[in-house]
Structures are given as C-alpha cells and as structure tokens.
C-alpha positions, 0 to 999 in steps of 0.5 A: 484529518489523519493522513491516510498513509500513516497506517501503512507507514507504521505497519511497514515499520512493524513488519520490517523494522524499516520506515518510509521517509515520505508521506503524501498522496499514494500516487506519488509513493513510487517516485518518492521511494526511488528518490529516497534511495535504497528502496525497490519499486517493482510490479511483483509483490513481496511479503512484506511490502507496500502496495501502491494502487494508482488513481482509477484502478480497483476502485481507488480515488484521485489520490490512489491507495497504499496498504501493506501486503500481508500475504500473496494468495494462490491466484496471485492477488495480495491480501493487505492490511489497510488504514482508512479504507473500506472493504465490503462495508468494513473498515473506513476512516481511522480503522484498519481493514483487510482485503485483497487486491489484484496485481497488474496495471496501475499497481506497484510494490515497494520494499527495502 
C-alpha cells in the first residue's frame, strides 16, 4: 500500500522546490517538521504550504490527513490538493482530489 503522505510530499516539492525529510502518520508531521529544523509550523495558512489535520477533526481518521494548500479562500478556508482522500464521492485511493478545509482547532500548516 502506498503511504498517503507521498502525494503531499511530491506536490510540495513541485510547488516549492523543497521536499520533506519525513513520512509517517499525518498527526506526527508538525513535530517532525520542528525536529527537522528550517520549517515553519503555524496555525495560519500560506500558499503553498502543507495543511495537517489532526485525527477526529473535519472527518479525518485515526492518522489525520495532510494535503497541499493551493489557495486561501475569501472566507479563510483553504483549497487543497489531496492524495488518497475522498471529497463528496470524488477521489480516493491512489487518486488526487481537491477540496476545502477550514482553519482552526486541530489544523496546522507547514512551510519552508
């Protein structure tokens, strides 16, 4: 099975010419970014950045979810590209999907 964070890792590289040095469950990405050094972890979105949604927030399962922020919407939510994630019946395993997530509790952003 493909590790779900592979998509955001590749998309981050494509958008920023930077790549993450970690993988693993999405819920661990903020601490991994801090440990790696040189990465900013924030509650405020930025384009491009990695959004990390913790388990139990906005429908995310036990491992959480990571995606790439493509834009910040007028209402403060973020439009994202996602790998292995389903939005309204579109996307899913081994596919890219696009959708919005809210900022706030249980959500952080990583960028370099």
